[in-house]
C-alpha positions in Angstrom: 0.2 0.4 0.1 1.3 3.1 -0.8 -0.1 6.8 0.5 1.0 9.5 -1.2 1.0 13.0 0.2 -0.2 16.1 -1.9 0.7 19.4 -1.3 3.1 19.1 1.4 4.6 22.3 2.0 8.3 22.7 2.5 9.7 25.6 5.2 13.1 26.5 4.9 14.6 27.9 8.0 18.1 29.5 8.4 20.1 30.6 11.0 22.5 33.5 11.6 24.7 35.4 13.7 25.3 38.5 14.8 27.1 39.3 11.8 24.5 37.8 9.5 26.8 34.9 8.5 24.9 31.6 8.4 25.4 29.4 11.4 25.8 25.6 11.2 24.8 22.9 13.7 22.7 25.2 15.0 19.3 23.0 17.0 15.6 23.7 16.7 12.8 22.2 18.0 9.4 22.9 16.2 6.1 23.1 18.2 2.4 23.9 16.5 0.4 26.5 18.1 -0.5 24.2 20.8 2.7 23.7 21.7 3.1 20.0 20.7 6.3 19.0 20.2 6.4 18.3 16.6 10.0 17.7 15.6 13.0 17.9 17.8 16.8 18.7 17.4 16.5 19.4 14.3 19.6 20.7 12.7 21.1 23.3 10.6 23.1 21.6 7.7 26.2 23.1 6.7 25.3 25.9 5.0 23.3 27.0 8.0 20.1 26.1 6.8 17.2 24.3 7.3 14.5 22.2 5.2 11.1 20.6 6.7 7.7 19.3 5.8 5.0 20.3 7.8 1.6 21.0 7.1 -0.1 24.1 6.1 -0.6 26.0 9.5 1.4 27.8 12.2 4.5 26.9 14.0 6.4 27.8 16.4 10.6 27.5 16.4 12.5 27.0 19.1 16.4 27.5 19.1 17.2 24.6 21.8 
């Protein structure tokens, strides 16, 4: 059996330092608006970026 997910949005995040440079290795938790943990310890790549698949909605992104 296959489950196809259509129109799942991809969200891109960047972590920058004080000088505006992208920072690799930063960790984040992502919560829904009811503070339910959806993604834990999502880490920026070597370019300081994160790409996650989430349903349409509002989210809280917290650096840990």
